[in-house]
C-alpha positions as CSV (number, residue, x, y, z in Angstrom):
1,M,14.7,63.3,-125.7
2,H,12.2,64.8,-127.2
3,E,10.6,68.5,-126.6
4,T,7.3,67.5,-126.7
5,D,5.0,65.4,-124.1
6,G,3.5,63.9,-127.3
7,A,6.4,62.9,-128.6
8,R,7.3,61.1,-125.1
9,R,4.2,59.5,-124.8
10,K,4.1,57.7,-128.2
11,I,7.6,56.5,-127.5
12,R,7.2,55.2,-123.9
13,K,3.5,53.8,-125.5
14,N,6.2,51.2,-127.1
15,N,8.1,50.4,-124.1
16,H,11.0,52.3,-124.4
17,P,12.3,54.2,-121.5
18,V,12.0,58.1,-122.6
19,T,12.4,61.5,-121.2
20,T,12.3,65.2,-121.9
21,Y,13.0,68.5,-120.4
22,Q,10.9,71.3,-119.4
23,G,10.5,74.9,-120.8
24,G,11.0,74.6,-124.3
25,S,13.9,74.0,-126.7
26,G,16.1,76.5,-124.9
27,A,15.7,75.3,-121.9
28,V,17.9,71.9,-122.2
29,A,21.0,73.6,-119.9
30,K,18.4,73.8,-117.2
31,S,17.7,69.9,-117.0
32,D,19.5,67.6,-114.2
33,W,20.6,65.4,-117.1
34,S,22.7,63.1,-114.0
35,P,20.6,60.2,-114.0
36,L,21.3,59.7,-117.6
37,A,25.7,59.2,-116.9
38,G,27.3,56.1,-118.3
39,K,23.8,55.3,-120.2
40,T,22.8,55.2,-124.1
41,C,21.2,58.2,-125.0
42,F,18.9,58.7,-128.3
43,I,18.2,62.1,-129.4
44,W,15.2,62.5,-132.0
45,P,15.2,66.2,-132.6
46,H,12.1,68.4,-133.9
47,N,12.2,69.1,-137.8
48,D,13.1,72.5,-137.4
49,K,16.1,75.4,-136.5
50,P,15.0,75.3,-132.6
51,G,14.9,72.0,-132.7
52,F,18.4,71.1,-134.0
53,R,19.9,73.7,-131.6
54,A,18.4,72.1,-128.6
55,K,19.8,68.7,-130.1
56,D,23.0,70.5,-130.5
57,A,23.0,71.6,-126.7
58,L,21.6,68.2,-125.9
59,I,24.9,66.6,-127.4
60,A,26.9,69.2,-125.2
61,A,25.1,68.8,-121.9
62,L,25.3,64.5,-122.1
63,A,28.3,64.4,-123.9
64,P,30.4,64.2,-120.8
65,I,28.5,61.9,-118.9
66,A,27.1,59.1,-121.5
67,A,28.2,56.2,-122.5
68,E,26.9,57.1,-126.1
69,I,25.1,59.2,-128.2
70,R,23.0,58.6,-130.7
71,V,20.9,60.7,-133.5
72,V,17.8,59.8,-135.0
73,A,18.4,61.0,-138.5
74,I,15.7,63.6,-139.9
75,F,15.9,63.0,-144.1
76,L,15.4,65.9,-146.4
77,G,11.7,66.0,-147.7
78,T,10.9,65.7,-143.7
79,P,7.8,68.4,-142.7
80,E,8.8,71.0,-140.3
81,G,8.3,70.5,-137.2
82,W,8.1,67.0,-137.7
83,D,9.1,64.8,-134.6
84,A,8.3,61.4,-132.9
85,A,5.0,62.3,-131.9
86,D,4.4,62.4,-135.9
87,A,6.3,59.0,-136.6
88,E,4.3,55.8,-137.9
89,P,5.4,52.9,-137.3
90,R,7.0,50.8,-139.8
91,S,5.5,47.1,-140.8
92,A,8.1,44.2,-140.2
93,D,7.3,42.9,-143.8
94,R,8.6,46.2,-145.6
C-alpha cells in the first residue's frame, strides 16, 4: 500500500499488484480493505512522521484479515518524504 499515486504507478509499471488509499495519511481507516483478506500485504511507507503513522494504521486495519503483513524497511539516511516513487531499480549484477 502506498500513500501516493506516483508510487502506485511506479510499482504497477513493474507488473506488481498495488493499491493505495484516498485522502492522505490520516484517512487509512476510511478505506475498505476487505478485498485484501487472506492476502500477503506489503506496506511501503513514506519516510516521514505521517507516513509512519499511516503504516501503523494500515497494520492495525490489516492485521485481522491479512494472511501476512510485511513492511519495506526505510534505511537510516534515507531522505525525508522518500517513498516507492523515489526508488531506483537494482541491477541484477550488484
